[in-house]
Each structure stands twice: as structure tokens, then as C-alpha cells.
RODO-627844 format. One line per 4 residues: number of its first residue (from 1); their letters; for each residue x, y, z of C-alpha. Coordinates in nm, 4 decimals, decimal comma, m for minus. Example, Ala and Ser with C-alpha at 12.3 -4.5 7.8 and 13.67 -1.06 7.14 Angstrom:
# RODO-627844
1	AS	1,2300:m0,4500:0,7800  1,3670:m0,1060:0,7140 .
END
This chain:
# RODO-627844
1	XXXX	12,1789:m11,4367:m15,4548  12,1873:m11,3151:m15,0563  12,4418:m11,0526:m15,1521  12,2200:m10,8926:m15,4282 .
5	XXXX	11,9499:m10,8584:m15,1676  12,1689:m10,7393:m14,9382  12,2440:m10,4687:m15,1960  11,9080:m10,3585:m15,2805 .
9	XXXX	11,7726:m10,3570:m14,9442  11,8931:m10,0046:m14,8324  11,7765:m9,8314:m15,1609  11,4439:m9,9996:m15,1499 .
13	XXXX	11,4521:m9,8516:m14,7645  11,5350:m9,5463:m14,8977  11,2273:m9,5057:m15,1409  11,0069:m9,6050:m14,9087 .
17	XXXX	11,0897:m9,3657:m14,6074  11,0923:m9,0774:m14,9009  10,7418:m9,2088:m15,0271  10,6400:m9,2695:m14,6395 .
21	XXXX	10,7488:m8,8963:m14,5306  10,5742:m8,7093:m14,8375  10,2673:m8,9318:m14,7529  10,3237:m8,8058:m14,3808 .
25	XXXX	10,3386:m8,4474:m14,5282  10,0462:m8,4878:m14,7450  9,8142:m8,6238:m14,4697  9,9188:m8,3613:m14,1839 .
29	XXXX	9,8288:m8,0984:m14,4680  10,2014:m7,9993:m14,5250  10,1446:m7,9683:m14,9164  10,4639:m7,7808:m15,0046 .
33	XXXX	10,6916:m8,0601:m14,8324  10,4671:m8,3302:m15,0027  10,5391:m8,1505:m15,3291  10,9268:m8,1329:m15,2903 .
37	XXXX	10,9572:m8,4768:m15,1492  10,7434:m8,6402:m15,4433  10,9597:m8,4578:m15,6774  11,2876:m8,5338:m15,5463 .
41	XXXX	11,1637:m8,9286:m15,5757  11,0514:m8,8329:m15,9745  11,3641:m8,7423:m16,0329  11,5041:m9,1151:m15,8916 .
45	XXXX	11,2205:m9,2745:m16,0277  11,0326:m9,0958:m16,3462  10,7754:m9,4051:m16,3430  10,6930:m9,4066:m16,0233 .
49	XXXX	10,3288:m9,3480:m16,0279  10,2458:m9,3481:m15,7008  10,4704:m9,0198:m15,6211  10,3057:m8,8922:m15,9378 .
53	XXXX	9,9536:m8,9222:m15,7713  10,0765:m8,7653:m15,4331  10,1971:m8,4765:m15,6333  9,9054:m8,4405:m15,8529 .
57	XXXX	9,6967:m8,4533:m15,5559  9,9239:m8,2244:m15,3537  9,9612:m7,9715:m15,6192  9,5697:m7,9179:m15,6449 .
61	XXXX	9,5327:m7,8600:m15,2305  9,8312:m7,6523:m15,2386  9,6406:m7,4385:m15,5329  9,3555:m7,4310:m15,3337 .
65	XXXX	9,4724:m7,2716:m15,0308  9,6828:m7,0617:m15,1971  9,3571:m6,9307:m15,3793  9,1655:m6,9350:m15,1034 .
69	XXXX	9,4093:m6,6944:m14,9579  9,4059:m6,4545:m15,2517  9,0410:m6,4041:m15,2190  9,0488:m6,3156:m14,8727 .
73	XXXX	9,3173:m6,0849:m14,9323  9,1649:m5,9164:m15,2633  8,8726:m5,8272:m14,9969  9,0974:m5,6698:m14,7439 .
77	XXXX	9,1588:m5,3089:m14,7206  9,5142:m5,4101:m14,5449  9,7882:m5,1724:m14,6803  10,0015:m5,4628:m14,7620 .
81	XXXX	9,7180:m5,6254:m14,9308  9,8785:m5,6566:m15,3078  10,2115:m5,7206:m15,1545  10,0367:m6,0390:m14,9764 .
85	XXXX	9,8620:m6,1429:m15,2987  10,1964:m6,1053:m15,4819  10,3517:m6,3437:m15,2327  10,0942:m6,6030:m15,3005 .
89	XXXX	10,1499:m6,6023:m15,6661  10,5062:m6,6267:m15,6489  10,4769:m6,9476:m15,4101  10,1938:m7,0854:m15,6536 .
93	XXXX	10,4571:m6,9642:m15,9392  10,7395:m7,1703:m15,7279  10,5341:m7,4722:m15,7925  10,5259:m7,4122:m16,1582 .
97	XXXX	10,9406:m7,3798:m16,1870  11,0133:m7,6838:m15,9708  10,7497:m7,9135:m16,1388  10,8193:m7,8023:m16,4891 .
101	XXXX	11,1796:m7,8691:m16,4345  11,0982:m8,3189:m16,4043  10,9334:m8,3984:m16,7497  10,7356:m8,7012:m16,5726 .
105	XXXX	10,5950:m8,4426:m16,2920  10,4996:m8,2043:m16,5802  10,3270:m8,4418:m16,7561  10,1403:m8,5907:m16,4517 .
109	XXXX	10,0292:m8,1860:m16,3134  10,0690:m7,9426:m16,5863  10,0768:m7,6846:m16,3635  9,9847:m7,3024:m16,4123 .
113	XXXX	10,1899:m7,0388:m16,5105  10,0998:m6,7550:m16,2871  10,3710:m6,5218:m16,3765  10,1353:m6,2777:m16,5249 .
117	XXXX	9,9301:m6,2553:m16,2037  10,2593:m6,1662:m16,0891  10,3112:m5,8890:m16,2729  10,0235:m5,7439:m16,2171 .
121	XXXX	10,0256:m5,7463:m15,8367  10,3482:m5,6143:m15,8635  10,2187:m5,3419:m16,0505  9,9531:m5,3002:m15,8069 .
125	XXXX	10,1774:m5,2984:m15,5054  10,4139:m5,0372:m15,6524  10,1432:m4,8197:m15,7142  9,9888:m4,8334:m15,4018 .
129	XXXX	10,3321:m4,7194:m15,2447  10,3740:m4,4232:m15,4974  10,0188:m4,3069:m15,4172  10,1324:m4,3361:m15,0558 .
133	XXXX	10,4421:m4,1046:m15,1246  10,2608:m3,8785:m15,3498  10,0060:m3,7618:m15,0759  10,2539:m3,7162:m14,7964 .
137	XXXX	10,4757:m3,5112:m15,0394  10,1632:m3,2615:m15,0457  10,2765:m3,1944:m14,6800  10,5679:m2,9544:m14,6532 .
141	XXXX	10,7642:m3,0852:m14,3772  11,1076:m3,2908:m14,3639  10,9199:m3,5881:m14,1909  10,6771:m3,5999:m14,4792 .
145	XXXX	10,9641:m3,6268:m14,7218  11,1418:m3,8720:m14,5418  10,8108:m4,0699:m14,5334  10,7609:m4,0674:m14,8985 .
149	XXXX	11,0839:m4,1522:m14,9689  11,0678:m4,4804:m14,7637  10,7277:m4,5277:m14,9741  10,8880:m4,4569:m15,2897 .
153	XXXX	11,1373:m4,6851:m15,2245  10,8794:m4,9673:m15,1208  10,7532:m4,9042:m15,4904  11,0589:m4,8921:m15,6333 .
157	XXXX	11,1333:m5,2575:m15,4954  10,8343:m5,4143:m15,7362  10,9330:m5,1409:m16,0358  11,3497:m5,1426:m16,0142 .
161	XXXX	11,3498:m4,9879:m16,3653  11,0823:m4,7162:m16,3746  11,2251:m4,4076:m16,4472  10,9574:m4,2487:m16,2859 .
165	XXXX	10,9831:m4,3718:m15,9650  11,3624:m4,2958:m15,9323  11,2463:m3,9447:m16,0103  11,0351:m3,9757:m15,7171 .
169	XXXX	11,3005:m4,1220:m15,4824  11,5390:m3,8485:m15,5932  11,2930:m3,5340:m15,5054  11,1739:m3,6839:m15,1889 .
173	XXXX	11,4932:m3,7325:m15,0825  11,6219:m3,3614:m15,1682  11,3110:m3,2457:m14,9750  11,4106:m3,4635:m14,6934 .
177	XXXX	11,7828:m3,3895:m14,6659  11,9596:m3,1179:m14,4610  12,2876:m2,9918:m14,6472  12,5578:m2,8805:m14,3896 .
181	XXXX	12,8727:m2,6708:m14,4808  13,1878:m2,8025:m14,3100  13,4608:m2,5120:m14,2631  13,7935:m2,5838:m14,1188 .
185	XXXX	13,9088:m2,2730:m13,9377  14,2709:m2,2431:m13,8202  14,3595:m2,0222:m13,4795  14,5426:m2,2734:m13,2668 .
189	XXXX	14,9422:m2,2002:m13,2288  15,0235:m2,5043:m12,9727  15,2199:m2,7881:m13,0381  15,1088:m2,9292:m13,3819 .
193	XXXX	15,1573:m2,7746:m13,6759  14,9536:m2,6080:m13,9222  14,9882:m2,9166:m14,1883  14,8815:m3,1571:m13,8768 .
197	XXXX	14,5566:m2,9516:m13,7998  14,4433:m2,9348:m14,1618  14,5305:m3,2744:m14,2070  14,2950:m3,3228:m13,9117 .
201	XXXX	14,0202:m3,1160:m14,0110  14,0449:m3,2513:m14,3701  14,0280:m3,6042:m14,2581  13,7464:m3,5367:m14,0611 .
205	XXXX	13,5517:m3,3817:m14,3143  13,6123:m3,6115:m14,5571  13,4921:m3,9113:m14,3287  13,1177:m3,6763:m14,2781 .
209	XXXX	13,1361:m3,6122:m14,7086  13,1617:m3,9734:m14,7979  12,9676:m4,1518:m14,4879  12,7494:m4,4185:m14,6260 .
213	XXXX	12,3997:m4,5028:m14,5495  12,0672:m4,3314:m14,6051  12,0557:m4,0683:m14,3480  11,8909:m3,7616:m14,4267 .
217	XXXX	12,2052:m3,5080:m14,3622  12,4311:m3,4304:m14,6337  12,8129:m3,2670:m14,5631  12,9683:m3,0614:m14,8075 .
221	XXXX	13,2963:m2,8861:m14,8407  13,3070:m2,5654:m14,9847  13,4414:m2,6725:m15,3347  13,2074:m2,9649:m15,3436 .
225	XXXX	12,9060:m2,7389:m15,2142  12,9890:m2,4725:m15,5635  13,0600:m2,7988:m15,7826  12,7161:m2,9424:m15,7062 .
229	XXXX	12,5240:m2,5768:m15,7106  12,3605:m2,6888:m15,3772  12,2658:m2,4596:m15,0774  12,3912:m2,5041:m14,7567 .
233	XXXX	12,1290:m2,4754:m14,4739  12,3967:m2,4507:m14,2078  12,7529:m2,3868:m14,2056  12,9517:m2,5591:m13,9337 .
237	XXXX	13,3030:m2,4175:m13,8358  13,5764:m2,6719:m13,7146  13,8237:m2,5369:m13,4845  14,1520:m2,6838:m13,2934 .
241	XXXX	14,1180:m2,4942:m12,9505  14,3492:m2,7226:m12,7421  14,5883:m2,9912:m12,7504  14,7788:m3,0629:m12,4223 .
245	XXXX	15,0602:m3,3555:m12,4451  15,0442:m3,4630:m12,0397  15,3258:m3,4988:m11,8585  15,4221:m3,8319:m11,6325 .
249	XXXX	15,2688:m3,8622:m11,2937  15,3612:m4,1452:m11,0443  15,1407:m4,2905:m10,7840  15,2973:m4,5019:m10,5372 .
253	XXXX	15,1855:m4,7473:m10,3145  15,3161:m4,9798:m10,0682  15,1709:m5,3501:m9,9575  15,2917:m5,5754:m9,7363 .
257	XXXX	15,2866:m5,9439:m9,8320  15,3435:m6,2722:m9,6065  15,3213:m6,6363:m9,6822  15,3774:m6,9556:m9,4241 .
261	XXXX	15,6755:m7,1798:m9,6060  15,8902:m7,4646:m9,5283  16,1619:m7,3895:m9,3169  16,3087:m7,7181:m9,2158 .
265	XXXX	16,2115:m8,0990:m9,3018  16,3280:m8,3656:m9,0287  16,3532:m8,7091:m9,1674  16,2584:m8,9864:m8,9676 .
269	XXXX	16,2256:m9,2810:m9,1900  16,2024:m9,2734:m9,5969  15,8097:m9,3026:m9,5150  15,8076:m9,0409:m9,2345 .
273	XXXX	15,9062:m8,6977:m9,2392  15,8231:m8,3715:m9,0476  15,8335:m8,0193:m9,1926  15,8660:m7,6997:m8,9790 .
277	XXXX	15,6961:m7,3934:m9,0974  15,7858:m7,0335:m9,0322  15,6220:m6,6906:m9,1915  15,8375:m6,5073:m9,4222 .
281	XXXX	15,7212:m6,1290:m9,5230  15,8324:m5,8973:m9,7884  15,7446:m5,5208:m9,8885  15,6470:m5,4713:m10,2300 .
285	XXXX	15,6754:m5,0912:m10,3533  15,4367:m5,0237:m10,6440  15,4546:m4,7619:m10,8910  15,1875:m4,6549:m11,1352 .
289	XXXX	15,2771:m4,3949:m11,4368  14,9950:m4,2132:m11,5987  15,0276:m3,9824:m11,9424  14,6993:m3,8362:m11,9943 .
293	XXXX	14,6758:m3,5755:m12,2656  14,3239:m3,4102:m12,3947  14,2446:m3,2289:m12,7113  13,9158:m3,0034:m12,7949 .
297	XXXX	13,7492:m2,8688:m13,0719  13,4894:m2,6226:m13,0669  13,1578:m2,6558:m13,2814  13,0141:m2,3297:m13,3980 .
301	XXXX	12,7311:m2,3680:m13,6392  12,5811:m2,0685:m13,8072  12,2324:m2,0511:m14,0216  12,2497:m1,9189:m14,3941 .
305	XXXX	12,2463:m1,5639:m14,2925  12,5717:m1,6035:m14,0432  12,3998:m1,6065:m13,7364  12,5483:m1,8770:m13,4703 .
309	XXXX	12,2797:m2,1161:m13,3840  12,4538:m2,3839:m13,2099  12,8307:m2,4434:m13,0556  12,9419:m2,6910:m12,8526 .
313	XXXX	13,3081:m2,8109:m12,7416  13,4313:m3,1741:m12,8542  13,6578:m3,3398:m12,6324  13,9026:m3,6218:m12,6903 .
317	XXXX	14,1685:m3,7983:m12,5041  14,4912:m4,0381:m12,4774  14,5362:m4,2247:m12,1799  14,8909:m4,4276:m12,0852 .
321	XXXX	14,9549:m4,6102:m11,7749  15,2407:m4,8751:m11,6909  15,3152:m5,0425:m11,3521  15,6347:m5,1297:m11,1969 .
325	XXXX	15,7289:m5,2583:m10,8906  16,0360:m5,3465:m10,6745  16,0556:m5,5189:m10,3310  16,2260:m5,5486:m10,0005 .
329	XXXX	16,2250:m5,8422:m9,7724  16,2171:m6,2348:m9,8794  16,1205:m6,3335:m10,1888  15,9533:m6,6383:m10,1198 .
333	XXXX	15,6572:m6,4412:m9,9809  15,5768:m6,3093:m10,3239  15,3021:m6,4670:m10,5182  15,3262:m6,5493:m10,8788 .
337	XXXX	15,1560:m6,2006:m11,0139  15,3612:m6,0242:m10,7879  15,6955:m6,2130:m10,9332  15,5910:m6,1505:m11,2555 .
341	XXXX	15,5029:m5,7539:m11,1700  15,8617:m5,6989:m10,9985  16,0539:m5,8694:m11,3076  15,8360:m5,6631:m11,5685 .
345	XXXX	16,0758:m5,4029:m11,7832  16,0220:m5,0606:m11,7637  15,7788:m4,9635:m12,0617  15,8577:m4,6236:m12,2691 .
349	XXXX	15,5795:m4,3606:m12,3107  15,4393:m4,3424:m12,6656  15,6004:m4,0611:m12,8619  15,4744:m3,7061:m12,8732 .
353	XXXX	15,3839:m3,7447:m13,2640  15,1624:m4,1133:m13,1519  15,0047:m3,9327:m12,8426  14,8933:m3,6236:m13,0941 .
357	XXXX	14,7655:m3,8797:m13,3546  14,5921:m4,0712:m13,1157  14,3938:m3,8002:m12,9835  14,3164:m3,6144:m13,2907 .
361	XXXX	14,1731:m3,9848:m13,4109  13,9529:m3,9820:m13,1071  13,8397:m3,6146:m13,1469  13,7767:m3,7076:m13,5143 .
365	XXXX	13,5262:m3,9938:m13,4010  13,3436:m3,7974:m13,1643  13,2742:m3,4946:m13,3776  13,1448:m3,7676:m13,6403 .
369	XXXX	12,9015:m3,9004:m13,3471  12,8172:m3,5369:m13,2208  12,7264:m3,3650:m13,5867  12,5476:m3,6680:m13,6591 .
373	XXXX	12,3453:m3,6977:m13,3086  12,2961:m3,3123:m13,3938  12,1405:m3,3157:m13,7423  11,9569:m3,6217:m13,6937 .
377	XXXX	11,6998:m3,4345:m13,5219  11,5781:m3,2550:m13,8531  11,4804:m3,5713:m14,0053  11,2020:m3,5174:m13,7376 .
381	X	11,1122:m3,1671:m13,8578 .
END
């Protein structure tokens, strides 16, 4: 008999603690938690009338709180009032779904379905943002079109299937975007083949054309511009003007090191030893080998009439270095770091093709950044 009581005790304690937690939540005015905890208890025991009663009272107060907020918001002139009212009904509908999943809870409370109210205020929120976008589109500036685009996107969150709003989003984007044509030019005759130049230019252009995000800048190749029947506001020529593969440059330095070391031990007894010290010295000769390679691309932007409106030189760099060392003198004077440096094997400098690829990669990254930084200002016009 005692074993049965010991078995039941943890379960009884759990039920008591759940009920107590729900009651505390209710008493503190946290009706959402009181509802959730009461529902968990009714899942375990559908005939727990105390949990049913607490659920009923918590639901009544929760609904009253949300309805009070809805009345306040309905009398407000805040831009986001419809969104906030929608969120209030969304919370109420959440209670409805949770309670309906448990038959004993649904029987005790009979919650209200607020789905029609949610649809109403989704529509009101969408209409509000559409109207703001419409007003902005009456202004002919890119900045207004950009803001209108954002308003239409907000509206689309509430009516994602609306073809009319989708069309407004597209129209606003077209009014806000800057079309830029990218044209490679090949005049460089240095140590890079025409194939490598074309490959580099095409890679940069492809990265820009396929860039992700909602930036109001759109890059085209000549083929894309024709196929999409778009009009470029500016044309940017990309010209590789220089690529210099650096030569090795050595920087040599010398330093002296010293250390106190034991040179002799005199044993008087097993537990009595006298140590004699002396200073040992060494000279470390370090050589740092550096190879710096540079590349440069000239950006030239022209307007639709062919007039130059902007030019800039964009640079890229590849830097490789290694360090070796030797020493003269007593090896005992060297630290562990010194020994590692002295014992380090000589590294071969990277191949010319590796250096070229790295310089071109950096040039590509810098080009993308510079173009984006320059044309992002059009979003403010």
C-alpha cells in the first residue's frame, strides 16, 4: 500500500503544481499563461472542473482586455492602427484554435471565431498602405517611388494573392530603379591574356547582374538590355589598365640574443648541488621576403548621350611574404620562437597564375562595391 502512495505522489504533486501555476498566472493578470496552463491540465484530465472554471474566467478576461485595446485603436489616427487591430484579433483567434483542439475545454468555454474580423482588418491594413503608395507615386522622384514600393510591399503582406498590388509593386520598382549597362573594353596588352581579361570582366559583370536583394540598381549586359527591351540611363565601361606582377624584395635585419645558462654543477651531497651560470650569446639574421602585385581597372560612366559623367580608378592588390632566419653563436641563447624561425623551411612564392587570379578577384570585389556605392545615391534622387 505504501508503494502505491509513493508512486502516486509525484503525479499528484505535478497536477497540484500545474493548477497552482495557472492560478498564480490568473491572479497576476497573465491570462494568456493561465489559459495555456489550464489547457495543458485539461489535456491530462478532461474532467478537471477546477481547470475548466479557471479556463473560462481567464478566457473571459483575456477577451475583455483585447476588446478594450481594439476600441482604443479604433478611435486612434495612428498609421499602424489597422495592423495593431489585426494583431489583436489574431491573438483572440489563437485562443479559439487552442481551445477548440480540446473537446472538454471547448465545451466549457465555447470560444468565438474571429476569422472574419481578421480578414476585415487585413483588408483595411492593405488598403491603407496601397493608398499611401498611390499618393507617393504622384510625385515623380525616385525617392517617392522607392517609398511607394515599400508601402505596396507592406500591403502585399496582407493580401499576398492580389494581382493588383503585385502590379503596383512592379510599377513602383520600375520607377525607382536605375538601369546601368556594363560594357567590357580590352586595351591592356601586359602579362594577362585576352582570354583572362574577358573572363575577369564577364565574371564581374555576371556577379553584378545576378546580385540578390531589393537594391534599386539593375545592371545589364548588352544582350540582356536588348532582350528585355530596357533603356540604360548610364553605361559603364570596364577597362583593365594595369596588372603588375611584383618581384621579390628582401628586408634583412639582425638582432642579438643572450641567455643565462647552467655551465657547471658541483654535487656536494645527493641533496646539495651548486650551479654555476654564465651568459651565452647568439646573433640572429632574419630575412623577410615580400612580393606585392597590383592591378587597376578604370571605370568610365557615360550618360545616354555618350557624355562622360563619372570616372574612377579601382585597384586590387596581392601581397605575399615569408620569413627565414639563420644564426651565429651559441644555440642555447635561442628562444623556442627563435628556433622555430631558424628551422623553418623556405617557402616557394605563388605561381604567376595564382597571383593574377587573386589580383583579379580583389579587383572584382572592389569594383562591385564601388559601383554599388556610387549608384545607391540614385535612390535618394
